[in-house]
matplotlib code that plots the C-alpha trace (Angstrom):
import matplotlib.pyplot as plt

x = [203.7, 202.9, 199.3, 198.0, 194.4, 193.8, 190.7, 188.6, 188.0, 184.9, 185.1, 185.6, 189.3, 190.0, 187.2, 188.4, 191.9, 190.7, 188.6, 191.3, 193.9, 191.6, 190.7, 194.4, 195.4, 192.7, 194.4, 197.4, 199.7, 201.8, 200.1, 201.1, 198.5, 199.6, 197.4, 199.1, 196.0, 195.8, 192.5, 193.7, 190.6, 192.1, 192.6, 189.0, 187.6, 189.6, 188.0, 190.8, 190.4, 192.7, 194.7, 195.3, 197.1, 200.9, 203.5, 203.1, 205.8, 205.7, 206.5, 209.7, 211.2, 214.7, 215.0, 213.6, 216.2, 219.0, 217.8, 217.4, 220.7, 222.6, 226.3, 225.8, 228.9, 227.0, 224.6, 226.5, 223.6, 219.8, 219.7, 221.0, 218.2, 215.1, 211.9, 213.4, 216.8, 217.5, 219.1, 222.6, 225.3, 225.4, 221.8, 219.5, 216.9, 213.8, 211.2, 207.5, 208.4, 211.4, 211.7, 212.3, 209.0, 207.1, 208.0, 207.9, 205.5, 202.9, 200.1, 198.4, 194.8, 192.8, 195.9, 197.9, 199.8, 198.8, 201.2, 200.1, 201.8, 199.9, 197.8, 198.9, 200.1, 199.8, 203.4, 202.6, 199.7, 200.6, 204.2, 204.3, 202.7, 201.5, 204.3, 206.7, 204.8, 204.1, 207.8, 208.3, 206.2, 208.2, 211.4, 210.0, 208.9, 212.3, 214.1, 211.5, 212.4, 209.1, 208.9, 206.2, 202.8, 203.8, 201.7, 202.1, 198.7, 198.7, 195.7, 196.9, 196.1, 193.0, 193.0, 196.3, 198.2, 200.6, 202.1, 203.9, 206.7, 207.7, 205.5, 203.0, 205.7, 206.4, 203.6, 203.2, 199.5, 197.4, 193.6, 191.7, 188.4, 185.7, 182.1, 179.8, 179.8, 181.5, 183.6, 184.9, 185.7, 187.6, 190.0, 190.6, 191.4, 193.8, 195.6, 195.7, 197.2, 199.8, 200.9, 200.9, 204.5, 205.8, 204.3, 202.2, 199.7, 196.2, 192.8, 189.6, 187.3, 183.8, 182.4, 178.9, 177.3, 173.5, 172.4, 173.5, 173.2, 176.0, 178.2, 177.4, 178.3, 181.7, 182.3, 181.5, 183.8, 186.9, 186.6, 188.8, 190.4, 187.3, 188.3, 185.4, 182.6, 181.6, 177.9, 176.3, 176.8, 174.6, 177.4, 180.0, 177.6, 177.2, 180.9, 181.4, 178.8, 180.9, 179.0, 180.8, 182.0, 183.8, 184.4, 181.6, 179.2, 180.0, 177.6, 178.7, 179.1, 181.4, 183.5, 183.9, 185.0, 187.8, 188.9, 189.1, 191.4, 193.7, 193.9, 194.8, 197.6, 198.9, 199.2, 201.1, 204.8, 207.4, 209.9, 212.8, 214.8, 212.1, 211.7, 215.4, 215.4, 212.5, 214.0, 217.0, 214.9, 212.7, 215.6, 217.5, 214.4, 214.0, 217.7, 217.8, 214.5, 214.9, 216.7, 220.3, 219.5, 217.7, 220.4, 223.5, 224.7, 224.9, 222.4, 223.0, 226.0, 223.6, 222.7, 224.7, 225.1, 226.3, 223.3, 221.0, 217.3, 215.4, 218.3, 217.5, 221.1, 221.8, 219.8, 221.9, 221.6]
y = [43.1, 46.6, 47.7, 51.2, 52.2, 55.9, 58.1, 60.9, 61.2, 59.2, 57.1, 53.9, 53.3, 52.3, 49.8, 48.4, 48.2, 46.1, 43.9, 43.3, 42.6, 40.1, 38.4, 38.1, 36.8, 34.2, 32.7, 31.9, 34.6, 36.8, 40.2, 43.4, 46.1, 49.7, 52.7, 55.7, 57.9, 61.0, 59.7, 56.5, 54.3, 51.0, 49.4, 50.2, 48.8, 45.6, 45.3, 46.5, 48.8, 51.8, 50.0, 47.1, 49.1, 48.7, 51.3, 54.0, 54.2, 58.0, 58.3, 56.2, 57.6, 58.2, 54.5, 53.3, 55.3, 54.0, 50.4, 50.8, 52.6, 49.5, 49.8, 51.9, 54.2, 56.8, 57.6, 59.1, 59.2, 59.0, 62.8, 62.8, 60.4, 61.8, 60.2, 59.5, 58.2, 55.2, 51.9, 51.1, 48.6, 48.1, 49.2, 46.9, 45.6, 44.2, 41.5, 41.4, 39.2, 41.4, 40.9, 44.6, 45.7, 42.5, 42.8, 46.6, 48.0, 45.5, 43.4, 40.3, 40.5, 38.1, 36.3, 39.4, 42.1, 45.7, 48.6, 52.3, 55.6, 57.0, 60.2, 63.7, 64.3, 67.4, 68.3, 68.1, 70.6, 73.8, 72.8, 69.6, 68.2, 64.6, 63.8, 63.6, 60.5, 59.0, 59.3, 56.3, 54.2, 55.5, 54.5, 51.1, 50.5, 51.8, 49.1, 46.3, 43.3, 41.6, 38.3, 36.5, 36.2, 38.6, 41.7, 45.1, 46.8, 50.6, 52.7, 56.1, 59.7, 61.1, 62.8, 63.8, 64.4, 61.5, 63.4, 65.6, 62.9, 60.0, 57.6, 57.3, 55.5, 52.9, 50.5, 47.8, 48.5, 51.4, 51.0, 54.2, 53.9, 56.1, 56.6, 57.1, 60.9, 63.8, 64.4, 60.8, 60.9, 64.3, 62.7, 59.9, 62.4, 64.3, 61.1, 59.8, 63.0, 63.4, 59.7, 59.5, 60.5, 58.0, 54.8, 54.2, 51.3, 52.5, 50.7, 52.2, 50.3, 51.7, 51.7, 52.1, 51.2, 51.0, 50.4, 49.7, 53.4, 54.0, 51.5, 53.2, 56.6, 55.3, 53.5, 56.7, 58.8, 56.5, 54.1, 51.0, 52.0, 50.8, 47.3, 46.2, 47.6, 47.0, 47.0, 48.9, 46.4, 46.0, 43.7, 46.5, 49.0, 46.7, 46.3, 50.1, 50.3, 48.0, 44.8, 41.4, 40.8, 38.1, 37.9, 35.2, 37.9, 39.8, 39.5, 37.0, 39.8, 41.8, 38.7, 38.1, 41.7, 41.2, 38.1, 40.3, 42.8, 40.1, 38.5, 41.9, 42.4, 38.9, 39.6, 42.9, 42.5, 43.8, 46.2, 46.6, 48.6, 51.2, 51.2, 52.0, 54.7, 56.5, 56.1, 58.0, 60.5, 61.5, 61.6, 63.9, 66.2, 66.3, 66.9, 69.8, 71.3, 71.3, 68.3, 69.5, 72.8, 71.1, 68.6, 70.7, 67.8, 66.9, 64.0, 63.1, 61.3, 58.8, 57.4, 54.2, 53.6, 50.0, 49.0, 46.4, 46.6, 43.5, 41.2, 39.4, 38.5, 42.1, 41.9, 42.6, 40.0]
z = [153.6, 154.9, 154.5, 155.3, 155.8, 155.0, 154.4, 155.6, 159.3, 160.2, 157.0, 159.0, 158.4, 162.0, 161.9, 158.5, 159.8, 162.8, 160.6, 158.0, 160.7, 162.5, 159.2, 158.2, 161.6, 161.4, 158.3, 160.6, 159.3, 161.7, 162.0, 163.8, 163.8, 164.6, 165.6, 164.1, 164.1, 166.3, 167.5, 169.3, 168.9, 167.4, 170.8, 171.8, 168.5, 169.2, 172.6, 174.9, 177.9, 178.2, 180.8, 178.5, 175.8, 175.3, 176.1, 173.4, 170.8, 170.7, 174.4, 174.1, 170.9, 172.3, 173.5, 170.2, 168.2, 170.4, 169.8, 166.0, 165.4, 166.8, 165.9, 162.7, 162.6, 160.5, 163.4, 166.4, 168.8, 169.1, 169.1, 165.5, 164.3, 162.8, 161.5, 158.1, 159.2, 157.1, 158.2, 157.2, 157.9, 161.7, 162.2, 164.1, 161.7, 163.1, 162.3, 163.4, 166.3, 167.4, 171.2, 172.0, 170.4, 171.4, 175.1, 175.5, 172.9, 171.9, 173.4, 172.0, 170.9, 168.6, 167.4, 166.5, 168.3, 168.7, 168.8, 169.4, 168.9, 171.9, 172.4, 173.0, 176.6, 178.7, 177.8, 174.1, 174.1, 172.3, 171.6, 169.5, 166.4, 166.1, 163.6, 166.5, 167.6, 164.2, 163.4, 165.6, 163.2, 160.2, 161.9, 162.7, 159.1, 157.8, 159.8, 159.4, 157.3, 156.7, 154.9, 152.8, 154.5, 157.3, 157.8, 159.4, 159.2, 160.0, 160.8, 159.5, 160.4, 158.6, 155.2, 153.6, 156.9, 156.2, 153.3, 155.8, 155.8, 153.6, 155.7, 152.8, 150.7, 153.4, 152.3, 149.8, 149.6, 150.6, 151.0, 150.9, 152.7, 151.1, 152.0, 149.0, 149.4, 147.7, 150.8, 150.9, 147.2, 147.6, 150.0, 147.5, 144.8, 147.1, 148.1, 144.5, 143.2, 145.9, 145.6, 141.8, 141.3, 143.9, 142.5, 145.6, 145.0, 146.0, 146.0, 147.2, 149.7, 149.6, 153.1, 154.7, 151.4, 151.6, 148.0, 144.4, 143.9, 146.4, 144.6, 141.3, 142.7, 143.9, 140.6, 138.7, 140.9, 141.3, 138.4, 138.4, 141.7, 143.4, 144.6, 146.8, 149.0, 152.6, 153.2, 156.0, 158.9, 162.0, 163.4, 163.0, 164.6, 167.6, 167.9, 167.8, 170.6, 172.7, 172.4, 172.0, 168.5, 166.5, 162.7, 162.6, 163.5, 160.3, 157.4, 154.7, 152.0, 154.3, 155.2, 151.5, 151.1, 153.6, 151.6, 148.5, 150.4, 151.6, 148.1, 146.7, 149.1, 148.4, 144.7, 145.3, 144.8, 147.2, 145.7, 148.1, 145.6, 145.3, 149.0, 149.4, 146.8, 148.4, 151.9, 150.8, 148.8, 151.7, 154.2, 151.8, 151.6, 155.4, 155.9, 153.6, 154.7, 158.5, 160.0, 159.4, 161.0, 163.9, 164.7, 163.7, 161.6, 158.0, 158.0, 154.4, 155.8, 157.4, 154.0, 153.4, 149.7, 150.3, 152.4, 150.8, 151.8, 152.5, 153.6, 156.8, 157.3, 158.2, 161.4, 164.5, 167.2]

ax = plt.figure().add_subplot(projection="3d")
ax.plot(x, y, z, "-o")
ax.set_aspect("equal")
plt.show()
């Protein structure tokens, strides 16, 4: 299952991503957690020093494209691949334990593996947008064949920035982290309205809740989309200040909230047919809007109508 955490900047989505991933890995399930936020703080929240982070995906996009295109005859080179390029027959599909990504672009932490898109570099300043790095995550998810009780958890960019590509449709479940404020709720409404026509499952996680009045505010504003609330947590504050932390330090009500999130994901069905349709739809949009012009090729030819999404047997050795 693919799980996204989205929300207003400062809402706590990075912290919630880390807690949910830790909780899920503790159940014994395979988990890869990915920092796809322009503010690269997930590794720090998980207790890693900057020198312990894996090689960033965004800095190795050409090599990743070469690996994923495999022997697909519809893709002539890495240069003709864009962030929405779909897999086809001959593409190299990947699993959560794929050796290429495990050995080159992830590190173990708390029973799971961390991948990062990476920060802006000096060469990026003034000439590149962050989507050039997040595109590596979209390609990874497009080529990922995840099975039951396997989890890819992604800490997304803040606000509605993920709508700049089809990345927001790559998930089985999206948790929108909202503080009990008008600003937090406004991001929920924006996300809900943009995602409505694409059948994107969304549930709201109230965060930094101090009182029943906070819960009542969120319930009044988002209705049945409110799944659960995380109480204001001294343990989380200590973790964010760099003190030692384990899930056992978390308050019982907040540990129970994490269980509610995982239970919601486990009841969410996976729709490979919809995933395939939307992959083709957003690749078509990008090809017509800019990618054909940028590459000098007709990228619609990359769409393989005979490719079946979700079949592990298509993985290239």
